[in-house]
C-alpha positions as CSV (number, residue, x, y, z in Angstrom):
1,M,7.9,40.3,-8.9
2,G,10.3,41.7,-6.3
3,G,10.4,45.4,-5.5
4,G,11.6,45.2,-1.9
5,S,11.4,49.0,-1.6
6,D,7.7,48.9,-2.4
7,P,5.7,49.4,0.9
8,A,2.6,47.7,-0.5
9,S,4.6,44.6,-1.5
10,Y,6.3,44.5,1.9
11,L,3.0,44.7,3.8
12,L,1.5,42.0,1.6
13,D,4.4,39.7,2.1
14,L,4.3,40.3,5.9
15,N,0.6,39.6,6.0
16,L,1.0,36.3,4.1
17,W,3.9,35.3,6.3
18,N,1.8,36.0,9.5
19,T,-1.0,34.0,8.0
20,D,1.3,31.0,7.4
21,I,2.6,31.2,11.0
22,M,-1.0,31.3,12.3
23,V,-1.9,28.2,10.3
24,L,1.2,26.3,11.5
25,N,0.6,27.3,15.1
26,Q,-3.0,26.2,14.9
27,T,-2.0,22.8,13.4
28,D,0.6,22.2,16.0
29,F,-1.9,23.2,18.7
30,E,-4.5,20.7,17.5
31,C,-1.9,17.9,17.2
32,F,-0.7,18.7,20.7
33,N,-4.3,18.5,22.1
34,H,-5.3,15.4,20.0
35,P,-2.2,13.2,19.6
36,D,-2.7,10.2,17.4
């Protein structure tokens, strides 16, 4: 793929990255509230 100068690809990558961060934060938050 690639095409770093393509705005659409950049926004898509940024959106996926933000989604990954949200999932990681949610997982950490749940582990913090409910330690095993």
